[in-house]
SETORVO-24824 format. One record per residue (C-alpha): residue number from 1; residue in three letters; x, y, z. Coordinates in steps of 0.1 Angstrom, whole numbers, plus 5000, padded with zeros to 4 digits. Last residue first. Example, Ala and Ser with C-alpha at 12.3 -4.5 7.8 and 13.67 -1.06 7.14 Angstrom:
pt num = 2 | residu = SER | X = 5137 | Y = 4989 | Z = 5071 .
pt num = 1 | residu = ALA | X = 5123 | Y = 4955 | Z = 5078 .
END
This chain:
pt num = 207 | residu = ALA | X = 1081 | Y = 6134 | Z = 5661 .
pt num = 206 | residu = VAL | X = 1081 | Y = 6136 | Z = 5623 .
pt num = 205 | residu = LEU | X = 1050 | Y = 6150 | Z = 5608 .
pt num = 204 | residu = VAL | X = 1047 | Y = 6139 | Z = 5571 .
pt num = 203 | residu = VAL | X = 1023 | Y = 6164 | Z = 5554 .
pt num = 202 | residu = VAL | X = 1004 | Y = 6155 | Z = 5523 .
pt num = 201 | residu = LEU | X = 0989 | Y = 6183 | Z = 5502 .
pt num = 200 | residu = THR | X = 0968 | Y = 6174 | Z = 5471 .
pt num = 199 | residu = ARG | X = 0956 | Y = 6198 | Z = 5444 .
pt num = 198 | residu = PRO | X = 0989 | Y = 6215 | Z = 5442 .
pt num = 197 | residu = GLY | X = 0990 | Y = 6252 | Z = 5430 .
pt num = 196 | residu = HIS | X = 0967 | Y = 6280 | Z = 5418 .
pt num = 195 | residu = VAL | X = 0936 | Y = 6262 | Z = 5407 .
pt num = 194 | residu = GLY | X = 0942 | Y = 6228 | Z = 5423 .
pt num = 193 | residu = GLU | X = 0910 | Y = 6225 | Z = 5442 .
pt num = 192 | residu = VAL | X = 0876 | Y = 6239 | Z = 5434 .
pt num = 191 | residu = ARG | X = 0852 | Y = 6249 | Z = 5461 .
pt num = 190 | residu = GLN | X = 0818 | Y = 6261 | Z = 5446 .
pt num = 189 | residu = LEU | X = 0809 | Y = 6296 | Z = 5459 .
pt num = 188 | residu = GLU | X = 0794 | Y = 6304 | Z = 5424 .
pt num = 187 | residu = ILE | X = 0830 | Y = 6309 | Z = 5411 .
pt num = 186 | residu = ASP | X = 0853 | Y = 6324 | Z = 5438 .
pt num = 185 | residu = SER | X = 0854 | Y = 6293 | Z = 5459 .
pt num = 184 | residu = THR | X = 0892 | Y = 6287 | Z = 5456 .
pt num = 183 | residu = ALA | X = 0916 | Y = 6260 | Z = 5464 .
pt num = 182 | residu = SER | X = 0953 | Y = 6252 | Z = 5466 .
pt num = 181 | residu = PRO | X = 0959 | Y = 6224 | Z = 5491 .
pt num = 180 | residu = GLY | X = 0962 | Y = 6233 | Z = 5528 .
pt num = 179 | residu = SER | X = 0977 | Y = 6264 | Z = 5545 .
pt num = 178 | residu = ILE | X = 1010 | Y = 6271 | Z = 5526 .
pt num = 177 | residu = MET | X = 1032 | Y = 6301 | Z = 5531 .
pt num = 176 | residu = THR | X = 1060 | Y = 6307 | Z = 5505 .
pt num = 175 | residu = LEU | X = 1088 | Y = 6329 | Z = 5516 .
pt num = 174 | residu = PRO | X = 1114 | Y = 6341 | Z = 5492 .
pt num = 173 | residu = ALA | X = 1140 | Y = 6351 | Z = 5518 .
pt num = 172 | residu = THR | X = 1145 | Y = 6387 | Z = 5529 .
pt num = 171 | residu = PRO | X = 1125 | Y = 6384 | Z = 5561 .
pt num = 170 | residu = ASP | X = 1148 | Y = 6355 | Z = 5573 .
pt num = 169 | residu = LEU | X = 1125 | Y = 6334 | Z = 5594 .
pt num = 168 | residu = ARG | X = 1125 | Y = 6324 | Z = 5631 .
pt num = 167 | residu = ALA | X = 1108 | Y = 6356 | Z = 5643 .
pt num = 166 | residu = LEU | X = 1081 | Y = 6350 | Z = 5617 .
pt num = 165 | residu = GLY | X = 1071 | Y = 6318 | Z = 5633 .
pt num = 164 | residu = GLU | X = 1068 | Y = 6334 | Z = 5668 .
pt num = 163 | residu = PRO | X = 1048 | Y = 6363 | Z = 5654 .
pt num = 162 | residu = VAL | X = 1025 | Y = 6338 | Z = 5634 .
pt num = 161 | residu = GLY | X = 1015 | Y = 6316 | Z = 5664 .
pt num = 160 | residu = SER | X = 1024 | Y = 6282 | Z = 5682 .
pt num = 159 | residu = VAL | X = 1056 | Y = 6270 | Z = 5667 .
pt num = 158 | residu = VAL | X = 1064 | Y = 6237 | Z = 5650 .
pt num = 157 | residu = GLN | X = 1100 | Y = 6233 | Z = 5636 .
pt num = 156 | residu = HIS | X = 1112 | Y = 6212 | Z = 5666 .
pt num = 155 | residu = ALA | X = 1086 | Y = 6186 | Z = 5657 .
pt num = 154 | residu = GLU | X = 1099 | Y = 6179 | Z = 5622 .
pt num = 153 | residu = VAL | X = 1077 | Y = 6187 | Z = 5592 .
pt num = 152 | residu = VAL | X = 1081 | Y = 6170 | Z = 5559 .
pt num = 151 | residu = CYS | X = 1061 | Y = 6185 | Z = 5530 .
pt num = 150 | residu = VAL | X = 1046 | Y = 6164 | Z = 5503 .
pt num = 149 | residu = LEU | X = 1031 | Y = 6183 | Z = 5474 .
pt num = 148 | residu = CYS | X = 1008 | Y = 6168 | Z = 5448 .
pt num = 147 | residu = ASP | X = 0998 | Y = 6183 | Z = 5414 .
pt num = 146 | residu = PRO | X = 1033 | Y = 6193 | Z = 5406 .
pt num = 145 | residu = LEU | X = 1036 | Y = 6231 | Z = 5397 .
pt num = 144 | residu = LEU | X = 1035 | Y = 6251 | Z = 5430 .
pt num = 143 | residu = SER | X = 1059 | Y = 6237 | Z = 5455 .
pt num = 142 | residu = LEU | X = 1087 | Y = 6232 | Z = 5430 .
pt num = 141 | residu = ALA | X = 1081 | Y = 6266 | Z = 5415 .
pt num = 140 | residu = ARG | X = 1090 | Y = 6282 | Z = 5448 .
pt num = 139 | residu = ARG | X = 1125 | Y = 6269 | Z = 5448 .
pt num = 138 | residu = GLY | X = 1135 | Y = 6240 | Z = 5472 .
pt num = 137 | residu = SER | X = 1125 | Y = 6238 | Z = 5508 .
pt num = 136 | residu = LEU | X = 1157 | Y = 6219 | Z = 5519 .
pt num = 135 | residu = ALA | X = 1179 | Y = 6238 | Z = 5495 .
pt num = 134 | residu = SER | X = 1165 | Y = 6271 | Z = 5509 .
pt num = 133 | residu = GLY | X = 1136 | Y = 6289 | Z = 5492 .
pt num = 132 | residu = ASP | X = 1119 | Y = 6297 | Z = 5526 .
pt num = 131 | residu = LEU | X = 1090 | Y = 6273 | Z = 5528 .
pt num = 130 | residu = VAL | X = 1064 | Y = 6281 | Z = 5555 .
pt num = 129 | residu = LEU | X = 1037 | Y = 6256 | Z = 5564 .
pt num = 128 | residu = THR | X = 1006 | Y = 6271 | Z = 5579 .
pt num = 127 | residu = GLY | X = 0979 | Y = 6254 | Z = 5600 .
pt num = 126 | residu = THR | X = 0970 | Y = 6288 | Z = 5614 .
pt num = 125 | residu = GLU | X = 0974 | Y = 6280 | Z = 5652 .
pt num = 124 | residu = ALA | X = 1002 | Y = 6255 | Z = 5646 .
pt num = 123 | residu = ILE | X = 1026 | Y = 6275 | Z = 5626 .
pt num = 122 | residu = ALA | X = 1052 | Y = 6253 | Z = 5607 .
pt num = 121 | residu = VAL | X = 1087 | Y = 6267 | Z = 5600 .
pt num = 120 | residu = SER | X = 1114 | Y = 6260 | Z = 5575 .
pt num = 119 | residu = VAL | X = 1097 | Y = 6233 | Z = 5556 .
pt num = 118 | residu = GLY | X = 1111 | Y = 6202 | Z = 5539 .
pt num = 117 | residu = ALA | X = 1102 | Y = 6194 | Z = 5504 .
pt num = 116 | residu = VAL | X = 1088 | Y = 6165 | Z = 5482 .
pt num = 115 | residu = ALA | X = 1071 | Y = 6171 | Z = 5448 .
pt num = 114 | residu = ALA | X = 1044 | Y = 6150 | Z = 5431 .
pt num = 113 | residu = ALA | X = 1030 | Y = 6139 | Z = 5398 .
pt num = 112 | residu = TYR | X = 1059 | Y = 6154 | Z = 5378 .
pt num = 111 | residu = ALA | X = 1052 | Y = 6170 | Z = 5344 .
pt num = 110 | residu = ALA | X = 1046 | Y = 6203 | Z = 5360 .
pt num = 109 | residu = LEU | X = 1083 | Y = 6205 | Z = 5370 .
pt num = 108 | residu = ASP | X = 1092 | Y = 6209 | Z = 5333 .
pt num = 107 | residu = VAL | X = 1078 | Y = 6246 | Z = 5333 .
pt num = 106 | residu = ALA | X = 1104 | Y = 6255 | Z = 5358 .
pt num = 105 | residu = PRO | X = 1132 | Y = 6248 | Z = 5335 .
pt num = 104 | residu = ARG | X = 1157 | Y = 6224 | Z = 5351 .
pt num = 103 | residu = GLY | X = 1174 | Y = 6236 | Z = 5382 .
pt num = 102 | residu = ASP | X = 1185 | Y = 6202 | Z = 5394 .
pt num = 101 | residu = ASP | X = 1153 | Y = 6190 | Z = 5411 .
pt num = 100 | residu = GLU | X = 1163 | Y = 6156 | Z = 5424 .
pt num = 99 | residu = VAL | X = 1144 | Y = 6126 | Z = 5408 .
pt num = 98 | residu = ALA | X = 1127 | Y = 6100 | Z = 5431 .
pt num = 97 | residu = GLY | X = 1136 | Y = 6064 | Z = 5423 .
pt num = 96 | residu = ASP | X = 1133 | Y = 6052 | Z = 5460 .
pt num = 95 | residu = PRO | X = 1114 | Y = 6078 | Z = 5480 .
pt num = 94 | residu = ARG | X = 1138 | Y = 6103 | Z = 5496 .
pt num = 93 | residu = TRP | X = 1137 | Y = 6109 | Z = 5534 .
pt num = 92 | residu = ALA | X = 1169 | Y = 6092 | Z = 5543 .
pt num = 91 | residu = ALA | X = 1187 | Y = 6109 | Z = 5514 .
pt num = 90 | residu = PRO | X = 1181 | Y = 6143 | Z = 5531 .
pt num = 89 | residu = VAL | X = 1160 | Y = 6169 | Z = 5512 .
pt num = 88 | residu = GLY | X = 1184 | Y = 6196 | Z = 5502 .
pt num = 87 | residu = PRO | X = 1179 | Y = 6193 | Z = 5464 .
pt num = 86 | residu = ALA | X = 1141 | Y = 6196 | Z = 5466 .
pt num = 85 | residu = VAL | X = 1125 | Y = 6163 | Z = 5454 .
pt num = 84 | residu = VAL | X = 1108 | Y = 6153 | Z = 5423 .
pt num = 83 | residu = VAL | X = 1084 | Y = 6124 | Z = 5421 .
pt num = 82 | residu = ASP | X = 1072 | Y = 6108 | Z = 5388 .
pt num = 81 | residu = ALA | X = 1103 | Y = 6085 | Z = 5389 .
pt num = 80 | residu = PRO | X = 1085 | Y = 6070 | Z = 5420 .
pt num = 79 | residu = ALA | X = 1060 | Y = 6055 | Z = 5397 .
pt num = 78 | residu = HIS | X = 1024 | Y = 6067 | Z = 5393 .
pt num = 77 | residu = GLU | X = 0995 | Y = 6042 | Z = 5395 .
pt num = 76 | residu = GLY | X = 0980 | Y = 6055 | Z = 5427 .
pt num = 75 | residu = LEU | X = 0994 | Y = 6090 | Z = 5434 .
pt num = 74 | residu = ALA | X = 0980 | Y = 6099 | Z = 5468 .
pt num = 73 | residu = THR | X = 0979 | Y = 6064 | Z = 5484 .
pt num = 72 | residu = ARG | X = 1012 | Y = 6054 | Z = 5469 .
pt num = 71 | residu = LEU | X = 1026 | Y = 6087 | Z = 5479 .
pt num = 70 | residu = ALA | X = 1015 | Y = 6082 | Z = 5516 .
pt num = 69 | residu = ARG | X = 1030 | Y = 6047 | Z = 5516 .
pt num = 68 | residu = ALA | X = 1063 | Y = 6060 | Z = 5503 .
pt num = 67 | residu = MET | X = 1063 | Y = 6089 | Z = 5527 .
pt num = 66 | residu = THR | X = 1059 | Y = 6065 | Z = 5557 .
pt num = 65 | residu = PRO | X = 1086 | Y = 6042 | Z = 5543 .
pt num = 64 | residu = ALA | X = 1110 | Y = 6071 | Z = 5539 .
pt num = 63 | residu = VAL | X = 1102 | Y = 6090 | Z = 5572 .
pt num = 62 | residu = ASP | X = 1105 | Y = 6059 | Z = 5595 .
pt num = 61 | residu = ALA | X = 1138 | Y = 6066 | Z = 5613 .
pt num = 60 | residu = PRO | X = 1126 | Y = 6100 | Z = 5626 .
pt num = 59 | residu = GLY | X = 1094 | Y = 6087 | Z = 5640 .
pt num = 58 | residu = CYS | X = 1061 | Y = 6088 | Z = 5621 .
pt num = 57 | residu = ARG | X = 1030 | Y = 6108 | Z = 5617 .
pt num = 56 | residu = VAL | X = 1007 | Y = 6111 | Z = 5586 .
pt num = 55 | residu = VAL | X = 0987 | Y = 6143 | Z = 5578 .
pt num = 54 | residu = THR | X = 0965 | Y = 6146 | Z = 5547 .
pt num = 53 | residu = ALA | X = 0955 | Y = 6181 | Z = 5539 .
pt num = 52 | residu = LYS | X = 0917 | Y = 6191 | Z = 5535 .
pt num = 51 | residu = TYR | X = 0921 | Y = 6225 | Z = 5553 .
pt num = 50 | residu = ASP | X = 0905 | Y = 6209 | Z = 5584 .
pt num = 49 | residu = GLU | X = 0932 | Y = 6183 | Z = 5583 .
pt num = 48 | residu = LEU | X = 0959 | Y = 6209 | Z = 5584 .
pt num = 47 | residu = ARG | X = 0942 | Y = 6227 | Z = 5613 .
pt num = 46 | residu = ASP | X = 0938 | Y = 6195 | Z = 5634 .
pt num = 45 | residu = THR | X = 0973 | Y = 6184 | Z = 5626 .
pt num = 44 | residu = LEU | X = 0988 | Y = 6217 | Z = 5637 .
pt num = 43 | residu = VAL | X = 0967 | Y = 6216 | Z = 5670 .
pt num = 42 | residu = ASP | X = 0978 | Y = 6181 | Z = 5677 .
pt num = 41 | residu = LEU | X = 1015 | Y = 6189 | Z = 5671 .
pt num = 40 | residu = LEU | X = 1010 | Y = 6220 | Z = 5694 .
pt num = 39 | residu = ASP | X = 0997 | Y = 6197 | Z = 5721 .
pt num = 38 | residu = ASP | X = 1026 | Y = 6173 | Z = 5718 .
pt num = 37 | residu = PRO | X = 1051 | Y = 6203 | Z = 5721 .
pt num = 36 | residu = SER | X = 1034 | Y = 6213 | Z = 5753 .
pt num = 35 | residu = ARG | X = 1012 | Y = 6244 | Z = 5756 .
pt num = 34 | residu = ASP | X = 1026 | Y = 6274 | Z = 5775 .
pt num = 33 | residu = ASP | X = 1031 | Y = 6295 | Z = 5743 .
pt num = 32 | residu = THR | X = 1056 | Y = 6322 | Z = 5736 .
pt num = 31 | residu = LEU | X = 1057 | Y = 6352 | Z = 5713 .
pt num = 30 | residu = ARG | X = 1024 | Y = 6369 | Z = 5722 .
pt num = 29 | residu = TYR | X = 1026 | Y = 6402 | Z = 5705 .
pt num = 28 | residu = ASP | X = 1036 | Y = 6434 | Z = 5723 .
pt num = 27 | residu = ARG | X = 1046 | Y = 6452 | Z = 5692 .
pt num = 26 | residu = SER | X = 1024 | Y = 6483 | Z = 5696 .
pt num = 25 | residu = ILE | X = 1027 | Y = 6507 | Z = 5666 .
pt num = 24 | residu = GLU | X = 1039 | Y = 6542 | Z = 5673 .
pt num = 23 | residu = ALA | X = 1016 | Y = 6568 | Z = 5660 .
pt num = 22 | residu = PRO | X = 1025 | Y = 6584 | Z = 5627 .
pt num = 21 | residu = VAL | X = 1041 | Y = 6618 | Z = 5630 .
pt num = 20 | residu = ARG | X = 1017 | Y = 6642 | Z = 5614 .
pt num = 19 | residu = ARG | X = 1026 | Y = 6662 | Z = 5582 .
pt num = 18 | residu = ASP | X = 1034 | Y = 6699 | Z = 5586 .
pt num = 17 | residu = PRO | X = 1063 | Y = 6698 | Z = 5562 .
pt num = 16 | residu = GLY | X = 1043 | Y = 6689 | Z = 5531 .
pt num = 15 | residu = LEU | X = 1023 | Y = 6657 | Z = 5524 .
pt num = 14 | residu = ALA | X = 1029 | Y = 6660 | Z = 5487 .
pt num = 13 | residu = THR | X = 1066 | Y = 6663 | Z = 5492 .
pt num = 12 | residu = ARG | X = 1067 | Y = 6633 | Z = 5515 .
pt num = 11 | residu = ILE | X = 1047 | Y = 6612 | Z = 5489 .
pt num = 10 | residu = ARG | X = 1071 | Y = 6623 | Z = 5462 .
pt num = 9 | residu = GLY | X = 1101 | Y = 6611 | Z = 5482 .
pt num = 8 | residu = LEU | X = 1084 | Y = 6578 | Z = 5490 .
pt num = 7 | residu = ILE | X = 1079 | Y = 6572 | Z = 5452 .
pt num = 6 | residu = ASP | X = 1115 | Y = 6581 | Z = 5444 .
pt num = 5 | residu = GLU | X = 1129 | Y = 6561 | Z = 5472 .
pt num = 4 | residu = ARG | X = 1110 | Y = 6530 | Z = 5461 .
pt num = 3 | residu = ALA | X = 1121 | Y = 6536 | Z = 5424 .
pt num = 2 | residu = THR | X = 1157 | Y = 6535 | Z = 5435 .
pt num = 1 | residu = MET | X = 1179 | Y = 6566 | Z = 5437 .
END
């Protein structure tokens, strides 16, 4: 017996044989959208920029130079060797001199100025990027420890809403959902960025 089964068993015993059958939950979510792919890209861009992320657009053949320019703007004096990429990021996307994450101790990732990863899904309505722990997205620590995160989003990965996005994901995967740079306003309602993750989020939107 697992701990989960033990806890649920105790709850059933405490409720007794006369417990009510829970009402069936409606699952009639909106799973499609009649907006065009271009409209969804515009909505995603608007949401991300509202969350203080930087969005740059390019064609499939221009990912590497576009990313290099975005990194120069975000990192200033840092060298490409200060950039670590997820192991599944295609060679055509990688900045020259970037280092591949080879499973080194997670704490070592904090020494890099930026990380580059691909996403599994991007949700336009909420401005959310979903990383699923695959080789393309990299392990969770990669998206949390460097001060700048660069995510590459391809047009076919963009969906309208959360139900549609979740339907594309493996529910057992270690999902990380990102909506803008890490920030909090818990202390005296003053926004502070970089508290629980990257201070800077750059999104390269490929269409």
